[in-house]
SEPATI-373658 format. One line per field, with one value per residue (C-alpha): x, y, z; chain; residue in one letter; residue number from 1. Coordinates in steps of 0.2 Angstrom, whole numbers, plus 5000, padded with zeros to 4 digits. Layout:
REM residues N
x	(X ...)
y	(Y ...)
z	(Z ...)
chain	(A ...)
res	(A ...)
n	(NUM ...)
This chain:
REM residues 350
x	(4916 4900 4895 4887 4899 4910 4910 4910 4924 4929 4948 4957 4971 4981 4997 5011 5021 5039 5047 5056 5051 5035 5031 5036 5026 5011 5016 5016 5001 4991 5000 4994 4976 4971 4980 4966 4973 4985 4998 5008 5023 5030 5046 5061 5075 5076 5064 5075 5066 5072 5068 5050 5045 5052 5037 5024 5022 5017 5020 5034 5033 5046 5035 5018 5013 5016 5008 4990 4992 4990 4973 4975 4958 4969 4985 4995 5008 5023 5037 5045 5031 5040 5032 5015 5005 5015 5010 4993 4986 4988 4982 4967 4962 4962 4949 4961 4957 4971 4980 4994 5008 5007 5012 4999 5013 5029 5018 5000 5004 4993 4985 4968 4968 4971 4956 4944 4949 4945 4928 4923 4929 4920 4935 4942 4956 4965 4980 4989 4989 4990 4989 4971 4968 4978 4965 4975 4974 4955 4950 4962 4951 4933 4939 4941 4926 4915 4921 4932 4943 4930 4936 4954 4964 4980 4989 5006 5011 5029 5038 5054 5067 5085 5086 5102 5092 5074 5079 5096 5097 5100 5110 5101 5110 5103 5085 5070 5069 5087 5083 5074 5071 5063 5051 5061 5062 5053 5038 5034 5040 5031 5015 5006 5005 4999 4984 4979 4980 4968 4957 4955 4955 4949 4957 4974 4966 4984 5003 5019 5035 5053 5063 5079 5094 5102 5112 5128 5117 5124 5105 5100 5082 5075 5079 5067 5053 5042 5026 5013 4996 4980 4965 4947 4943 4931 4924 4920 4923 4937 4953 4965 4984 4993 5013 5019 5037 5043 5062 5077 5087 5082 5089 5072 5060 5044 5025 5014 5000 4997 4979 4977 4959 4947 4942 4962 4973 4976 4991 4991 5008 5010 5023 5016 4998 4993 4982 4984 4971 4977 4963 4960 4960 4975 4995 4998 4992 4980 4981 4966 4970 4984 4984 5002 4997 5010 5019 5008 4992 4988 4996 4983 4969 4971 4973 4955 4948 4955 4948 4933 4929 4932 4922 4907 4908 4910 4920 4938 4943 4957 4952 4963 4957 4964 4979 4980 4974 4992 5001 4992 4997 5016 5017 5011 5023 5039 5032 5030 5048 5054 5045 5044 5027 5011 5004 4984 4977 4961 4965 4973 4961 4949)
y	(5042 5040 5039 5055 5066 5064 5081 5075 5084 5084 5079 5091 5095 5083 5085 5073 5075 5067 5062 5045 5029 5026 5047 5043 5027 5038 5052 5038 5030 5045 5052 5036 5032 5051 5062 5076 5077 5092 5086 5096 5091 5097 5090 5098 5100 5112 5108 5103 5109 5097 5081 5089 5091 5074 5066 5078 5089 5106 5114 5109 5118 5118 5125 5120 5138 5136 5119 5126 5141 5128 5123 5104 5093 5081 5076 5059 5059 5048 5058 5050 5042 5055 5070 5064 5071 5089 5089 5082 5094 5108 5102 5093 5110 5118 5106 5093 5075 5063 5047 5045 5032 5019 5019 5034 5041 5033 5035 5038 5057 5068 5054 5055 5074 5072 5060 5070 5086 5074 5070 5087 5095 5080 5074 5056 5050 5034 5025 5016 4998 4992 4975 4977 4979 4962 4949 4934 4941 4947 4928 4921 4932 4927 4909 4910 4919 4906 4893 4885 4877 4879 4886 4895 4887 4895 4909 4909 4925 4929 4943 4949 4952 4957 4976 4980 4970 4978 4995 4987 5007 5014 5014 5005 5015 5031 5025 5028 5008 5011 5026 5029 5046 5045 5030 5016 4999 4981 4986 5002 4997 4980 4986 4978 4962 4970 4977 4964 4951 4963 4965 4947 4941 4956 4966 4964 4963 4959 4958 4947 4953 4952 4965 4964 4971 4955 4958 4967 4980 4999 5005 5011 5001 4982 4970 4957 4956 4940 4944 4935 4942 4939 4943 4947 4933 4937 4919 4912 4916 4905 4912 4915 4918 4923 4922 4935 4936 4951 4954 4964 4949 4933 4932 4922 4936 4931 4935 4922 4917 4899 4897 4880 4876 4863 4855 4858 4873 4887 4895 4911 4916 4935 4932 4922 4927 4911 4900 4882 4872 4855 4845 4832 4818 4823 4821 4837 4853 4859 4876 4882 4900 4910 4927 4934 4953 4966 4975 4991 4984 4985 5003 5007 5000 5011 5027 5023 5019 5035 5047 5035 5039 5058 5058 5048 5054 5036 5029 5023 5003 5007 5021 5033 5024 5006 5017 5022 5004 4997 5011 5007 4989 4993 5006 4991 4980 4992 4992 4973 4971 4983 4976 4957 4955 4956 4970 4972 4985 4990 5007 5010 5006 5017)
z	(5023 5016 4997 4999 5007 4994 4981 4963 4953 4935 4936 4923 4932 4944 4951 4956 4972 4970 4955 4960 4952 4958 4952 4936 4934 4941 4926 4912 4916 4918 4901 4893 4900 4902 4887 4893 4910 4912 4923 4936 4949 4965 4970 4984 4970 4955 4940 4926 4911 4898 4910 4915 4896 4892 4903 4897 4912 4910 4925 4939 4957 4970 4986 4990 4991 4970 4967 4977 4965 4951 4959 4955 4957 4962 4968 4970 4984 4978 4989 5005 5019 5032 5022 5016 5032 5030 5012 5012 5025 5015 5000 5008 5018 5000 4995 4984 4982 4989 4982 4993 4990 5002 5018 5023 5034 5042 5059 5066 5069 5060 5049 5059 5058 5039 5038 5048 5037 5020 5027 5032 5014 5006 4999 4992 5002 4995 5003 4986 4991 4973 4977 4979 4961 4956 4947 4958 4974 4972 4965 4980 4993 4984 4984 5003 5006 4997 5006 4995 5010 5023 5039 5039 5051 5049 5036 5034 5024 5015 5006 5002 4988 4990 4991 4980 4965 4971 4960 4949 4941 4957 4972 4986 4999 4992 4990 5001 5008 5016 5026 5041 5039 5023 5029 5025 5032 5028 5039 5029 5012 5012 5022 5008 5017 5032 5022 5012 5027 5036 5018 5017 5036 5046 5057 5069 5085 5092 5087 5095 5084 5082 5071 5065 5054 5051 5034 5029 5018 5022 5029 5046 5046 5048 5034 5042 5054 5059 5064 5073 5071 5082 5070 5072 5061 5047 5044 5062 5080 5082 5084 5069 5068 5054 5055 5043 5038 5026 5023 5010 5012 5000 4984 4978 4977 4984 4988 4994 5005 5011 5020 5028 5028 5036 5017 5011 5007 4996 4990 4981 4971 4970 4957 4946 4950 4952 4964 4969 4979 4990 4991 5006 4992 4983 4983 4974 4971 4957 4949 4949 4943 4934 4926 4926 4922 4915 4929 4926 4928 4944 4946 4930 4940 4954 4945 4935 4952 4960 4946 4944 4963 4963 4948 4952 4972 4977 4992 4986 4988 5000 5010 5022 5037 5030 5027 5046 5051 5042 5052 5067 5066 5063 5078 5089 5080 5085 5102 5104 5098 5110 5125 5119 5122 5116 5111 5108 5096 5103 5106 5089 5078 5067)
chain	(A A A A A A A A A A A A A A A A A A A A A A A A A A A A A A A A A A A A A A A A A A A A A A A A A A A A A A A A A A A A A A A A A A A A A A A A A A A A A A A A A A A A A A A A A A A A A A A A A A A A A A A A A A A A A A A A A A A A A A A A A A A A A A A A A A A A A A A A A A A A A A A A A A A A A A A A A A A A A A A A A A A A A A A A A A A A A A A A A A A A A A A A A A A A A A A A A A A A A A A A A A A A A A A A A A A A A A A A A A A A A A A A A A A A A A A A A A A A A A A A A A A A A A A A A A A A A A A A A A A A A A A A A A A A A A A A A A A A A A A A A A A A A A A A A A A A A A A A A A A A A A A A A A A A A A A A A A A A A A A A A A A A A A A A A A A A A A A A A A A A A A A A A A A A A A)
res	(X X X X X X X X X X X X X X X X X X X X X X X X X X X X X X X X X X X X X X X X X X X X X X X X X X X X X X X X X X X X X X X X X X X X X X X X X X X X X X X X X X X X X X X X X X X X X X X X X X X X X X X X X X X X X X X X X X X X X X X X X X X X X X X X X X X X X X X X X X X X X X X X X X X X X X X X X X X X X X X X X X X X X X X X X X X X X X X X X X X X X X X X X X X X X X X X X X X X X X X X X X X X X X X X X X X X X X X X X X X X X X X X X X X X X X X X X X X X X X X X X X X X X X X X X X X X X X X X X X X X X X X X X X X X X X X X X X X X X X X X X X X X X X X X X X X X X X X X X X X X X X X X X X X X X X X X X X X X X X X X X X X X X X X X X X X X X X X X X X X X X X X X X X X X X X)
n	(1 2 3 4 5 6 7 8 9 10 11 12 13 14 15 16 17 18 19 20 21 22 23 24 25 26 27 28 29 30 31 32 33 34 35 36 37 38 39 40 41 42 43 44 45 46 47 48 49 50 51 52 53 54 55 56 57 58 59 60 61 62 63 64 65 66 67 68 69 70 71 72 73 74 75 76 77 78 79 80 81 82 83 84 85 86 87 88 89 90 91 92 93 94 95 96 97 98 99 100 101 102 103 104 105 106 107 108 109 110 111 112 113 114 115 116 117 118 119 120 121 122 123 124 125 126 127 128 129 130 131 132 133 134 135 136 137 138 139 140 141 142 143 144 145 146 147 148 149 150 151 152 153 154 155 156 157 158 159 160 161 162 163 164 165 166 167 168 169 170 171 172 173 174 175 176 177 178 179 180 181 182 183 184 185 186 187 188 189 190 191 192 193 194 195 196 197 198 199 200 201 202 203 204 205 206 207 208 209 210 211 212 213 214 215 216 217 218 219 220 221 222 223 224 225 226 227 228 229 230 231 232 233 234 235 236 237 238 239 240 241 242 243 244 245 246 247 248 249 250 251 252 253 254 255 256 257 258 259 260 261 262 263 264 265 266 267 268 269 270 271 272 273 274 275 276 277 278 279 280 281 282 283 284 285 286 287 288 289 290 291 292 293 294 295 296 297 298 299 300 301 302 303 304 305 306 307 308 309 310 311 312 313 314 315 316 317 318 319 320 321 322 323 324 325 326 327 328 329 330 331 332 333 334 335 336 337 338 339 340 341 342 343 344 345 346 347 348 349 350)
């Protein structure tokens, strides 16, 4: 979407779709950062007046028609991924700017239609991959593209956390993460890793994958995925392969990216917000950067950027196309797992 095609809008009213943990987080952030914006809520269950007031919500709706009559300038979709497109299409048709929580959908059906509709109507369509706003990840990307370790030869990406500990105040079996029909499973829930891998190293050309349910967790989705991703490689014309491992089963929470290059190695630790460098002339890792931000920081920057993009008419940092590219990779991963073969993505790409 070009900058000139986006319709400038002053954001006075915003609608939050869904009141799960991420919906509540967005409401609190908007209330704190933009107290002048009126917040409305769309949820499938009946509105509890006391609960609504406690979050500073002025209006609550139980149908899309009621929410459209509210005439919001923008909407943040924080409902389960399997319902994103059905909700997003009528809002885009009505001229509402959209921030859609990751993943943009649980499959590619309807995503291209949504992207086309938003482009036609001059709307911001942003996918909520908040890690793109992490200072340490941005610094990591900059160091790689500035040639700190020369040409990358291999990349190892790893992320995981024991699902019952993820949201300790909730029964994990009832969460989106645990249920296929809501868009759960590690591939969709931990799709941040697929997004930032493409953001840093280029688009995925092919995948080879094994997807498993290994644990005794009471879920009907995969809890582990082992991926090999063949990248287009934004650094040179050599083949670059990323190994990516994500899971719901480890007890040591992990989020990191290790890049082996011609002039050393770089290690990003997303939990600690740090970057370490291993030089060919050293026998130990050197800390190059450390910035452990508050938990809400990346979400705050994401919301600021979304509203700024709407009001300035500038393209968002994470587009609808970016969201589609991630889901296209996941579709190819599932196909590879079933067929036991390498799957090319050229036919899926934006």
